[in-house]
VOKELUM-595580 format. One record per residue (C-alpha): residue number from 1; residue in three letters; y, x, z. Coordinates in Angstrom, 1 decimal, decimal comma. Each point is the difference from the previous one (the first is absolute). Layout:
N
(NUM ALA (Y X Z))
...
This chain:
484
(1 MET (-55,4 44,6 -22,8))
(2 PRO (-2,3 -2,8 -1,3))
(3 PRO (-2,6 -1,2 2,5))
(4 GLU (-2,9 1,4 -2,0))
(5 SER (1,4 3,5 0,2))
(6 ILE (-0,8 0,2 3,6))
(7 SER (-2,8 -2,5 0,3))
(8 PRO (-3,3 1,0 1,7))
(9 TYR (-2,8 1,3 -2,1))
(10 LEU (-2,8 -2,4 -0,7))
(11 PRO (-3,1 2,0 -0,8))
(12 THR (-2,1 -0,7 -3,1))
(13 ARG (-3,6 -0,9 -0,1))
(14 ARG (-0,7 3,5 -1,2))
(15 ASP (1,7 1,4 3,2))
(16 TRP (-2,2 -2,2 2,2))
(17 LEU (-3,2 1,2 -1,9))
(18 GLN (1,1 3,6 0,5))
(19 ARG (0,4 -0,7 3,8))
(20 ALA (-3,3 -1,8 0,2))
(21 GLY (-1,8 2,7 -1,8))
(22 CYS (1,5 3,0 1,7))
(23 GLY (1,6 -1,3 3,2))
(24 PHE (2,6 2,0 1,8))
(25 ALA (-1,2 3,3 -1,5))
(26 HIS (1,3 -1,1 -3,4))
(27 LEU (3,4 -1,0 1,6))
(28 ALA (0,3 3,2 1,9))
(29 PHE (-0,7 2,0 -3,1))
(30 ALA (2,4 -2,1 -2,0))
(31 GLY (2,8 0,6 2,5))
(32 LEU (-0,8 3,7 0,2))
(33 ALA (-0,2 0,2 -3,8))
(34 ALA (3,4 -1,6 -0,4))
(35 ARG (1,5 2,5 2,4))
(36 GLU (-1,7 3,0 -1,5))
(37 GLY (0,4 -1,0 -3,6))
(38 LEU (-3,8 -0,4 -0,6))
(39 GLY (0,4 -2,7 -2,6))
(40 ALA (-0,4 -3,3 1,9))
(41 THR (1,0 -3,0 -1,9))
(42 PRO (2,9 -2,2 1,2))
(43 ALA (-2,3 -2,9 0,7))
(44 THR (-1,9 2,0 2,6))
(45 VAL (3,0 1,1 2,0))
(46 ARG (2,5 -2,9 0,1))
(47 ASN (1,0 -0,9 3,5))
(48 PRO (2,4 -2,8 1,0))
(49 LEU (1,3 2,2 2,8))
(50 ALA (0,7 3,0 -2,3))
(51 ALA (3,6 1,2 0,4))
(52 LYS (2,4 -1,6 -2,4))
(53 HIS (3,7 0,3 -0,8))
(54 GLY (2,4 -2,9 0,1))
(55 PRO (2,5 -0,7 -2,8))
(56 LEU (3,0 1,4 2,0))
(57 PRO (0,8 3,5 1,2))
(58 ALA (-1,6 0,2 3,5))
(59 ARG (1,9 1,4 2,9))
(60 ALA (-2,8 -0,7 2,5))
(61 LYS (-3,8 0,6 -0,3))
(62 ARG (-1,0 -1,9 3,1))
(63 VAL (1,3 -2,2 2,8))
(64 ILE (-0,4 0,0 3,8))
(65 PHE (0,9 -3,3 1,5))
(66 LEU (0,7 0,0 3,7))
(67 PHE (-0,4 -3,7 1,0))
(68 MET (1,6 -1,0 3,3))
(69 GLN (-1,9 -3,2 0,6))
(70 GLY (2,0 -2,8 1,7))
(71 GLY (3,6 0,9 -1,0))
(72 PRO (2,1 2,6 1,8))
(73 SER (3,5 -1,0 0,8))
(74 HIS (2,4 1,5 -2,6))
(75 VAL (3,0 -0,8 2,1))
(76 ASP (-1,5 2,2 2,7))
(77 SER (-0,9 2,8 -2,3))
(78 PHE (1,6 0,7 -3,3))
(79 ASP (2,6 -2,8 -0,6))
(80 TYR (3,1 0,8 2,0))
(81 LYS (2,1 -3,1 0,8))
(82 PRO (3,1 0,7 2,2))
(83 GLU (0,8 -3,7 0,0))
(84 LEU (-3,4 -0,9 1,4))
(85 ILE (0,6 2,6 2,8))
(86 ALA (3,5 -1,3 0,7))
(87 ARG (-1,0 -3,7 0,0))
(88 GLY (-3,4 0,2 1,7))
(89 GLY (-0,5 -3,0 2,3))
(90 THR (2,2 -2,3 -1,9))
(91 SER (-1,1 -3,1 -2,0))
(92 VAL (0,2 0,0 -3,8))
(93 PRO (-1,4 -2,6 -2,5))
(94 PHE (-2,9 1,2 -2,2))
(95 PHE (-2,3 -1,6 -2,6))
(96 ASP (-3,3 0,9 1,7))
(97 SER (-2,7 0,7 -2,5))
(98 ARG (-2,9 -1,2 2,2))
(99 THR (1,9 -3,3 0,8))
(100 VAL (0,7 -0,6 -3,6))
(101 ALA (-3,7 0,7 -1,0))
(102 ASN (-1,4 -2,2 2,8))
(103 THR (2,3 -2,9 -0,1))
(104 GLY (1,9 0,1 -3,3))
(105 ASP (3,2 -0,3 2,0))
(106 VAL (2,6 2,3 -1,6))
(107 LYS (2,6 -0,5 2,6))
(108 ALA (1,3 3,0 1,8))
(109 THR (-0,9 0,3 3,7))
(110 GLU (1,7 1,9 2,8))
(111 GLN (-1,7 3,2 0,9))
(112 THR (0,8 2,6 2,6))
(113 LEU (0,6 3,5 -1,4))
(114 MET (-2,0 2,8 1,5))
(115 LYS (1,5 3,5 -0,3))
(116 PRO (-2,3 2,9 -0,8))
(117 LEU (-1,9 1,5 2,8))
(118 TRP (0,2 3,5 -1,4))
(119 LYS (3,1 2,1 -0,7))
(120 PHE (1,0 0,7 -3,6))
(121 SER (1,5 3,3 -1,3))
(122 GLN (0,4 1,7 -3,3))
(123 HIS (-2,5 2,7 -1,1))
(124 GLY (-0,2 2,9 -2,5))
(125 GLN (2,5 1,0 -2,6))
(126 SER (-0,4 -3,4 -1,5))
(127 GLY (1,3 -1,7 3,1))
(128 LEU (-2,6 -2,8 -0,1))
(129 TRP (0,1 -2,3 3,0))
(130 ALA (-3,2 -0,3 2,0))
(131 SER (-0,8 -0,8 3,6))
(132 ASP (-1,8 2,1 2,6))
(133 LEU (-2,9 -2,4 -0,3))
(134 PHE (-1,4 2,5 -2,6))
(135 PRO (1,7 3,3 0,9))
(136 ARG (-2,3 2,2 -2,1))
(137 MET (0,2 -2,2 -3,1))
(138 ALA (3,8 -0,1 0,5))
(139 SER (0,1 3,8 0,1))
(140 LEU (-1,4 -0,1 -3,6))
(141 ALA (2,7 -2,3 -1,2))
(142 ASP (0,8 2,3 -2,9))
(143 ASP (-3,5 -0,6 -1,4))
(144 LEU (0,1 -3,8 0,2))
(145 CYS (1,1 -2,6 -2,5))
(146 LEU (0,9 -3,1 2,1))
(147 ILE (0,0 -3,5 -1,5))
(148 ARG (1,8 -2,2 2,4))
(149 SER (0,1 -3,1 -2,1))
(150 MET (-3,6 -1,0 -0,3))
(151 HIS (-1,1 -3,7 -0,1))
(152 THR (-3,3 -1,6 -0,5))
(153 GLU (-2,2 -3,1 0,0))
(154 GLY (-1,6 -1,7 2,9))
(155 VAL (1,0 -0,3 3,7))
(156 ALA (-3,4 0,5 1,6))
(157 HIS (-2,0 3,2 0,1))
(158 GLY (-2,9 -1,2 -2,2))
(159 PRO (2,0 -1,0 -3,1))
(160 SER (2,6 2,7 0,3))
(161 THR (-2,7 2,7 0,5))
(162 LEU (-1,8 -1,3 -3,1))
(163 PHE (3,2 0,0 -1,9))
(164 LEU (0,7 3,6 1,0))
(165 HIS (-3,4 1,2 -1,2))
(166 CYS (-0,8 -2,4 -2,8))
(167 GLY (3,3 -1,5 -1,2))
(168 ALA (-1,1 -3,6 0,9))
(169 THR (0,0 -1,9 3,2))
(170 ASN (-3,1 -2,1 -0,4))
(171 PHE (-1,8 0,5 -3,3))
(172 ILE (-2,8 2,5 -0,4))
(173 ARG (1,7 2,9 -1,7))
(174 PRO (-0,9 3,7 -0,4))
(175 SER (1,6 2,3 2,6))
(176 MET (2,6 2,6 -1,1))
(177 GLY (-2,5 2,9 0,4))
(178 SER (-2,4 -1,8 -2,3))
(179 TRP (2,6 -0,5 -2,7))
(180 ILE (1,0 3,7 0,2))
(181 THR (-3,6 1,3 -0,3))
(182 TYR (-0,6 -2,5 -2,8))
(183 GLY (3,1 1,4 -1,8))
(184 LEU (-0,4 3,7 0,8))
(185 GLY (-3,6 0,7 1,2))
(186 THR (-0,5 2,7 2,5))
(187 GLU (0,6 3,8 -0,1))
(188 ASN (-3,3 0,8 1,8))
(189 GLU (-3,3 -1,5 -1,3))
(190 ASN (-1,6 1,0 3,3))
(191 LEU (2,1 -2,3 2,2))
(192 PRO (1,2 -3,6 -0,2))
(193 GLY (3,2 -0,5 -1,8))
(194 PHE (1,3 -2,4 2,7))
(195 ILE (-0,5 0,4 3,7))
(196 SER (1,2 -2,2 2,9))
(197 ILE (0,0 1,8 3,4))
(198 SER (-0,5 -2,3 3,0))
(199 PRO (0,8 -3,3 -1,7))
(200 SER (0,3 -3,2 2,0))
(201 THR (-2,6 -2,7 -0,3))
(202 GLY (2,7 -2,7 0,5))
(203 ASN (2,9 -1,3 -2,1))
(204 GLY (-1,8 0,3 -3,3))
(205 GLY (-2,5 2,6 1,2))
(206 PRO (-2,0 1,5 -2,9))
(207 ARG (2,2 -1,9 -2,5))
(208 ASN (2,7 2,6 0,8))
(209 TYR (-2,1 2,7 -1,6))
(210 GLY (-2,1 -2,2 -2,2))
(211 ASN (-0,4 -0,2 -3,8))
(212 ALA (0,0 -3,8 -0,4))
(213 PHE (-0,7 -0,7 -3,7))
(214 LEU (0,3 3,7 -1,0))
(215 PRO (-3,3 1,7 -0,5))
(216 ALA (-1,6 0,9 3,3))
(217 VAL (0,3 3,7 -0,8))
(218 TYR (3,7 -0,2 0,9))
(219 GLN (-0,4 -1,3 3,5))
(220 GLY (1,2 2,1 2,9))
(221 THR (-2,3 1,9 2,3))
(222 PRO (0,7 -0,8 3,7))
(223 LEU (-0,4 2,7 2,7))
(224 GLY (-0,1 -1,2 3,5))
(225 SER (1,8 -3,1 1,4))
(226 ALA (3,4 -0,7 1,5))
(227 GLY (0,0 0,2 3,8))
(228 ARG (-2,9 2,5 0,1))
(229 PRO (0,3 3,7 0,5))
(230 ALA (0,7 1,9 -3,2))
(231 SER (-3,0 2,3 0,9))
(232 GLU (-2,1 -2,9 -1,1))
(233 ALA (1,8 -0,3 -3,4))
(234 THR (-2,7 1,4 -2,1))
(235 ILE (-2,3 -0,9 -2,9))
(236 ARG (-3,1 -1,7 1,3))
(237 ASN (-3,4 1,3 -1,0))
(238 LEU (1,4 3,1 -1,6))
(239 VAL (-2,9 2,0 1,2))
(240 PRO (-3,3 -1,1 -1,7))
(241 SER (-2,4 -1,7 2,4))
(242 ALA (-3,3 1,7 0,7))
(243 GLY (-3,1 -1,4 -1,7))
(244 PRO (-3,2 0,9 -1,9))
(245 LEU (2,1 0,7 -3,2))
(246 SER (2,6 2,7 -0,3))
(247 PRO (3,6 -1,2 -0,4))
(248 ARG (-0,1 0,9 -3,7))
(249 LYS (-3,2 -2,0 -0,5))
(250 GLN (1,4 -3,0 1,9))
(251 TYR (3,1 0,1 -2,2))
(252 ASP (-2,0 0,3 -3,2))
(253 LEU (-2,1 -2,9 1,0))
(254 LEU (3,0 -2,2 0,7))
(255 GLN (1,6 1,0 -3,3))
(256 ALA (-3,1 -0,8 -1,9))
(257 LEU (-0,1 -3,5 1,6))
(258 ASN (3,7 -0,5 -0,7))
(259 ALA (-0,5 1,1 -3,6))
(260 GLU (-2,8 -2,4 -0,5))
(261 GLN (2,3 -2,8 1,3))
(262 ALA (2,7 1,2 -2,3))
(263 ALA (-2,2 -0,1 -3,0))
(264 ARG (-0,9 -3,6 0,7))
(265 ARG (3,7 -0,9 0,4))
(266 PRO (1,9 2,1 -2,5))
(267 GLY (3,8 0,0 0,4))
(268 ASP (-0,1 -1,3 3,6))
(269 ALA (3,0 1,6 1,7))
(270 GLU (-1,4 -0,5 3,5))
(271 ILE (-3,2 1,8 -0,8))
(272 ASP (2,0 2,8 -1,6))
(273 ALA (2,1 0,2 3,2))
(274 VAL (-3,1 0,2 2,2))
(275 ILE (-1,5 2,8 -2,1))
(276 ARG (3,3 1,9 0,0))
(277 SER (0,4 -0,5 3,7))
(278 TYR (-3,4 1,7 0,6))
(279 GLU (1,0 2,8 -2,4))
(280 LEU (3,2 0,5 1,9))
(281 ALA (-1,8 -0,2 3,4))
(282 TRP (-2,4 2,7 -1,2))
(283 ARG (2,9 2,3 -0,9))
(284 MET (1,9 -0,8 3,1))
(285 GLN (-2,9 1,3 2,2))
(286 ALA (0,9 3,5 -1,2))
(287 HIS (3,8 -0,3 0,0))
(288 ALA (1,2 -2,6 2,5))
(289 PRO (-1,2 1,6 3,2))
(290 GLU (2,3 2,9 -0,5))
(291 VAL (3,0 -2,2 -0,7))
(292 LEU (-0,7 -2,2 3,0))
(293 ASN (-0,2 3,0 2,4))
(294 VAL (3,5 0,2 1,4))
(295 ASP (-1,2 2,3 2,7))
(296 GLU (-0,2 2,9 -2,4))
(297 GLU (3,8 0,0 -0,2))
(298 SER (2,0 2,6 1,9))
(299 ALA (1,2 -0,6 3,5))
(300 GLU (3,5 0,1 -1,2))
(301 THR (-0,6 -2,7 -2,6))
(302 LYS (-1,8 -2,3 2,4))
(303 ALA (2,9 0,5 2,5))
(304 LEU (2,5 -1,0 -2,8))
(305 TYR (-1,8 -3,4 -0,2))
(306 GLY (-0,3 -0,4 3,7))
(307 ILE (-3,8 0,3 0,0))
(308 GLY (-1,3 0,8 3,4))
(309 GLU (2,8 -1,9 1,7))
(310 LYS (-0,9 -3,3 1,6))
(311 GLU (2,7 -2,2 -1,6))
(312 THR (-0,2 1,5 -3,5))
(313 ASP (-3,6 1,2 -0,5))
(314 SER (-1,3 -3,1 -1,8))
(315 PHE (2,8 -0,6 -2,4))
(316 GLY (0,5 3,7 -0,5))
(317 ARG (-3,6 0,2 -1,2))
(318 GLN (0,6 -2,9 -2,4))
(319 CYS (3,1 1,7 -1,5))
(320 LEU (-1,8 3,4 -0,3))
(321 LEU (-2,9 -1,7 -1,7))
(322 ALA (2,6 -1,5 -2,4))
(323 ARG (1,3 3,4 -0,8))
(324 ARG (-3,5 1,4 -0,6))
(325 PHE (-0,9 -2,9 -2,3))
(326 ALA (3,3 0,4 -1,9))
(327 GLU (-0,6 3,7 -0,4))
(328 SER (-3,5 -0,8 -1,3))
(329 GLY (1,2 -2,3 -2,7))
(330 VAL (-0,3 -3,5 1,4))
(331 ARG (2,4 -2,2 -1,8))
(332 TYR (1,0 -2,6 2,6))
(333 ILE (-0,3 0,3 3,7))
(334 GLN (0,8 -2,7 2,5))
(335 VAL (0,5 1,0 3,6))
(336 THR (0,2 -2,9 2,5))
(337 TYR (1,6 0,1 3,4))
(338 GLY (-1,1 -3,2 1,6))
(339 ASP (-2,8 -1,9 1,7))
(340 ASN (-2,3 -3,0 -0,6))
(341 SER (1,7 -2,4 2,5))
(342 ALA (1,7 -3,3 -0,9))
(343 ASN (3,3 1,7 0,6))
(344 PRO (0,2 3,3 -1,9))
(345 ALA (1,3 3,2 1,5))
(346 TRP (3,7 -0,2 -0,7))
(347 ASP (0,2 -3,8 0,6))
(348 GLN (2,2 -0,1 3,1))
(349 HIS (1,1 -3,6 0,4))
(350 SER (0,5 0,4 3,8))
(351 ASN (-0,2 3,7 0,8))
(352 LEU (2,1 2,0 -2,3))
(353 PRO (0,0 3,1 2,2))
(354 LYS (-3,7 0,4 -1,0))
(355 HIS (1,4 1,2 -3,3))
(356 GLY (0,6 3,3 1,8))
(357 GLU (-3,7 0,4 0,8))
(358 HIS (-1,0 -0,5 -3,6))
(359 ALA (2,7 2,3 -1,3))
(360 ALA (-1,2 2,7 2,3))
(361 ARG (-3,4 -0,2 -1,6))
(362 VAL (1,1 0,2 -3,6))
(363 ASP (3,3 1,9 -0,1))
(364 LYS (-1,4 3,5 0,4))
(365 PRO (-3,0 -0,5 -2,3))
(366 ILE (2,2 -1,4 -2,8))
(367 ALA (2,6 2,7 0,3))
(368 GLY (-2,8 2,6 0,1))
(369 LEU (-1,5 -1,5 -3,2))
(370 LEU (3,3 0,3 -1,8))
(371 GLN (0,5 3,6 1,1))
(372 ASP (-3,5 0,9 -0,9))
(373 LEU (0,2 -1,5 -3,4))
(374 LYS (3,3 1,7 -0,7))
(375 ARG (-1,1 3,5 1,1))
(376 ARG (-3,1 -0,3 -2,2))
(377 GLY (1,9 -1,1 -3,0))
(378 LEU (-1,7 -3,4 0,0))
(379 LEU (3,1 -2,0 0,7))
(380 GLU (1,2 0,9 -3,6))
(381 ASP (-2,6 -2,3 -1,5))
(382 THR (-1,0 -2,2 2,9))
(383 LEU (1,9 -3,2 0,8))
(384 VAL (0,0 -1,0 3,7))
(385 TRP (0,8 -3,6 0,8))
(386 TRP (0,7 -1,2 3,5))
(387 GLY (0,4 -3,7 0,7))
(388 ALA (-1,3 -3,4 1,2))
(389 GLU (-0,4 -3,5 -1,2))
(390 PHE (3,5 -1,0 1,3))
(391 GLY (2,6 0,9 2,6))
(392 ARG (1,2 -1,7 3,1))
(393 THR (2,9 -2,3 0,8))
(394 PRO (3,3 1,3 1,5))
(395 TYR (-0,1 -2,9 2,5))
(396 ALA (-2,2 -0,3 3,1))
(397 GLN (-3,1 -2,0 0,5))
(398 LYS (-2,0 -1,1 3,0))
(399 ASN (2,2 0,5 3,0))
(400 GLY (2,2 2,5 -1,9))
(401 THR (-2,6 2,8 0,1))
(402 GLY (-1,4 0,1 -3,5))
(403 ARG (0,7 -0,6 -3,7))
(404 ASP (-1,5 -2,4 -2,5))
(405 HIS (-1,3 0,7 -3,6))
(406 ASN (2,7 0,6 -2,6))
(407 PRO (-0,9 0,1 -3,7))
(408 THR (3,6 -0,4 -1,2))
(409 GLY (1,2 3,5 0,7))
(410 PHE (-1,7 3,2 1,3))
(411 THR (-0,5 3,7 -0,7))
(412 THR (-2,6 2,2 -1,6))
(413 TRP (0,2 3,6 -1,0))
(414 LEU (-1,5 2,2 -2,7))
(415 ALA (-0,2 3,8 -0,1))
(416 GLY (-1,2 2,5 -2,5))
(417 ALA (-0,7 -0,1 -3,7))
(418 GLY (2,8 -1,5 -2,1))
(419 VAL (2,3 -1,6 2,6))
(420 LYS (3,4 1,1 1,2))
(421 PRO (-0,3 1,8 3,4))
(422 GLY (2,6 -0,7 2,7))
(423 TYR (1,0 -3,2 -1,8))
(424 CYS (0,6 -3,5 1,2))
(425 HIS (-0,2 -3,0 -2,3))
(426 GLY (1,1 -3,6 0,7))
(427 GLU (1,3 -1,8 3,0))
(428 THR (-0,7 -3,0 2,2))
(429 ASP (2,8 -2,2 1,5))
(430 GLU (2,1 1,1 3,0))
(431 PHE (-2,9 -0,9 2,4))
(432 GLY (-2,9 1,2 -2,1))
(433 HIS (-1,5 -3,4 -0,6))
(434 SER (0,1 -0,4 -3,8))
(435 ALA (0,2 2,4 -3,0))
(436 VAL (3,4 -0,4 -1,6))
(437 SER (0,7 3,1 -2,1))
(438 ASP (-2,3 1,6 -2,6))
(439 LYS (-2,8 -2,2 1,1))
(440 VAL (-3,6 1,3 -0,6))
(441 HIS (-2,8 -2,5 -0,1))
(442 MET (-3,6 1,1 0,7))
(443 HIS (-0,7 -0,6 -3,7))
(444 ASP (2,8 2,5 -0,8))
(445 LEU (-1,5 2,6 2,4))
(446 HIS (-3,4 -0,4 -1,6))
(447 ALA (1,5 0,4 -3,5))
(448 THR (1,8 3,1 1,1))
(449 ILE (-3,0 1,7 1,6))
(450 LEU (-2,0 -0,7 -3,2))
(451 HIS (2,9 1,4 -2,0))
(452 LEU (-0,1 3,2 2,0))
(453 LEU (-3,7 0,3 -0,8))
(454 GLY (0,7 -0,3 -3,7))
(455 LEU (-1,1 -3,7 -0,3))
(456 ASP (2,0 -2,8 -1,4))
(457 HIS (-0,4 -3,0 2,3))
(458 GLU (0,4 -2,4 -2,9))
(459 GLN (-2,7 1,7 -2,1))
(460 LEU (-2,6 0,7 2,8))
(461 THR (-1,9 -3,3 -0,5))
(462 TYR (-3,5 -1,4 0,2))
(463 ARG (-1,2 -3,1 -1,8))
(464 PHE (-1,8 -2,5 2,2))
(465 ASP (-0,6 -3,7 -0,3))
(466 GLY (2,0 -0,2 -3,2))
(467 ARG (3,2 1,7 1,0))
(468 ASN (1,3 3,5 0,6))
(469 TYR (0,6 1,0 3,6))
(470 ARG (2,0 2,8 1,5))
(471 LEU (0,9 1,2 3,5))
(472 THR (3,6 -1,3 -0,3))
(473 ASP (-1,0 -3,3 -1,7))
(474 VAL (3,0 -0,9 -2,1))
(475 HIS (2,6 1,7 2,2))
(476 GLY (1,2 3,4 1,1))
(477 GLN (2,6 2,5 -1,1))
(478 VAL (-0,1 3,8 0,4))
(479 VAL (2,5 1,1 2,6))
(480 ARG (1,5 2,8 -2,1))
(481 GLU (2,8 0,8 2,5))
(482 ILE (-2,6 1,7 2,3))
(483 LEU (-1,5 2,1 -2,7))
(484 ALA (0,7 3,7 0,1))
């Protein structure tokens, strides 16, 4: 697909004059006319977020990304290593990623192996190994596609989190959700195409759902903030404020002022984004409150997600919101389990048993989400992605009670549209430290997810500062072995 085939629409001077002359009423009529066949011209209804098709057959229409901020331990959850269990407490030489990054010393150093704190067993007809850290997810093993050979860039949370979301450790790059909405638009003109539920303000913060050099219309819309109750994850100022003018008159006045600015600066993408954001906000006032109201769900559905239970209520609400947004046509939905502290939720350097507390908060809601999507038929065209910026080391840290960051080998899983269910791809070494077989780099995972959405990661480009950019830069291979 050439870049121009999916480039954002830049309105003509005539378009701006139409807006200035008629305001939102003209746009509203144009949109209605297009839907009802009333003869609107193409120039009056073009929308950069209009739904588009990629160049490849699409298996998925949308993505729900469950981000486990901080890095859960793969060797305590989904990567079964009998040798690690047998030799726990003994010393083994390792090339430690953090030591290499900080000192440049590539010599192996002796480390004390730490066996898993949770018991492993096989699950489902597929016989996938998983520990009892996540018993409910493990019970759905036949729906999961495990990738146990992930590796990535960066050894600290900041750069690795940026790489996970944006494909770069330090440069300002568009986030994955922005790339996807740029390539495919949205299925629902009354909601944002890209939503981030309870994102963290640290380790990249807004850059993890930002548009960078892509037009502003493709940036993500944040709901709430990590570490705060999900009941606060809502769209601010959704209800019009009281004033001497009616909400409609307030809106028309704002649009008239915006149109005047646009007429003075024709072709300005930022002005266009502001105008479109007001248009979207106006439509959202009528449609978003219903989607955000999880309390209208049945008691059985809320119980499935753990809503009403102390441990699971908050993340259960996040996951249920994700399902409701997916059902309503939102293209890309990030759901963060984390906080805004210097040490993110799963970052147990000295207190690995705390993994159990975090798992108890997310296990039931995630399993509930998968079950709910499946019974509604949504899992057939929704790709669910569970993972983090990296894994953790198989050796102990800080008095033998925690694990350090590990970007050289870890696990993620996918479920739903287009991936093999009950399947395990790749392996780490005998201790779970480094990916050694069928290795999957983060660029490869990004390329594969785009492929499942019908996008070619090599063709999804945007020209900026004299060169073409893409999510996977000049890297990435589709992992065809996991495709159904």
